[in-house]
C-alpha positions as CSV (number, residue, x, y, z in Angstrom):
1,X,-11.5,19.9,-0.4
2,X,-9.9,21.9,2.5
3,X,-11.0,20.8,5.9
4,X,-12.2,23.6,8.1
5,X,-13.3,23.3,11.9
6,X,-14.4,26.7,13.9
7,X,-14.2,27.1,17.7
8,X,-17.4,27.1,19.4
9,X,-17.9,29.3,22.6
10,X,-16.6,27.6,25.6
11,X,-14.9,24.8,23.7
12,X,-11.6,23.4,25.1
13,X,-8.7,23.4,22.5
14,X,-8.3,19.6,23.3
15,X,-12.0,19.1,21.9
16,X,-11.3,21.2,19.0
17,X,-8.3,19.1,18.1
18,X,-10.3,15.8,18.5
19,X,-13.1,17.3,16.4
20,X,-11.0,18.4,13.5
21,X,-8.9,15.0,13.5
22,X,-12.5,13.4,13.1
23,X,-13.7,15.4,10.2
24,X,-10.1,14.8,8.7
25,X,-10.8,11.0,9.1
26,X,-14.2,11.3,7.7
27,X,-13.3,13.3,4.7
28,X,-10.8,10.8,3.6
29,X,-8.2,13.5,2.7
30,X,-5.5,11.4,4.7
31,X,-6.2,8.1,2.6
32,X,-5.9,10.1,-0.8
33,X,-2.7,11.6,0.2
34,X,-1.0,8.3,1.2
35,X,-2.1,6.5,-2.0
36,X,-0.2,9.2,-3.9
37,X,2.6,9.2,-1.7
38,X,3.3,5.5,-1.9
39,X,1.9,5.0,-5.4
40,X,3.7,2.1,-7.3
41,X,4.3,2.4,-11.1
42,X,2.7,-0.6,-13.2
43,X,5.3,-3.0,-14.6
44,X,6.0,-2.9,-18.4
45,X,5.2,-5.8,-20.3
46,X,8.7,-6.6,-20.9
47,X,9.5,-6.9,-17.3
48,X,6.5,-8.9,-16.5
49,X,7.5,-11.4,-19.3
50,X,11.1,-11.6,-17.9
51,X,9.8,-12.1,-14.4
52,X,7.5,-15.0,-15.8
53,X,10.3,-16.7,-17.6
54,X,12.6,-16.5,-14.6
55,X,9.9,-18.1,-12.5
56,X,9.5,-21.0,-14.9
57,X,13.4,-21.6,-15.0
58,X,13.3,-21.7,-11.2
59,X,10.5,-24.3,-11.1
60,X,12.2,-26.3,-13.5
61,X,15.6,-26.3,-11.7
62,X,13.4,-27.1,-8.5
63,X,11.8,-30.3,-10.1
64,X,15.4,-31.4,-11.5
65,X,16.9,-31.1,-7.8
66,X,14.0,-32.7,-6.3
67,X,14.4,-35.8,-8.9
68,X,18.3,-35.8,-8.3
69,X,17.8,-35.7,-4.5
70,X,18.7,-38.9,-2.6
71,X,15.4,-40.7,-0.8
72,X,15.0,-40.7,2.8
């Protein structure tokens, strides 16, 4: 999986760096590393259930507040 680029004859260092970055981008190594670095764990079933119940409660409170609000 390592990316290797060898310098050609009469090739400038800027061209070499440009070719190297191009091959790294095409290989997809950076995307893989970023996925691993910023990976988020999946929520447990209990956490999902609690958040769903909280959303239901908040919706009910909003509906109640809307009903009690003064008409415009």
